[in-house]
Steps between C-alpha positions, in 0.01 A plus 500: 500500500767696657847427364649464858211258587583293197871491582407396850297199367778388273749522791262322704449218245884477459553473876230237506669296225833532679347407825320198339823396332697529829234287688509245221872476525467469882250208471712341252825532693338368819348203316820428341688507839234264645564265207861506554479454872253214480673157497407311193455123568704320244402133422730240633518340140585622167366454153770250399435274800125509417576408152726213574240371760234523246699302235588233774128472582399473137755212456365333808148513357605352167682230670204414722269517188726263323521263809115501504478405137741216551321370799174509303662306213647266739154424655341447152789258414451321829123479443555351147742253629270387768219458251732306255627280803137446616383392142805277472427339840141449395598345167727248673246423754249435229745276321565304825131446551455334179 
């Protein structure tokens, strides 16, 4: 190949690289401007608020679970008491029959 032709190719490649680099920079710059111009919607709550609300709800759930367990135990006790009262009543009724 002719030396001048090779020099032309090298120059052409360098120009192409420079042009690509410039285009890339333009694209990045325009994208960055668009990102800066776009309004980012910020949530109306923060992490601390969510965390405290979560803890409060967990506490409420524990309280409700305890209340439920207590209600179940009360129901069992009432049932046992009724059975006991019923058997006592039957005992005295049987005594009275005799």
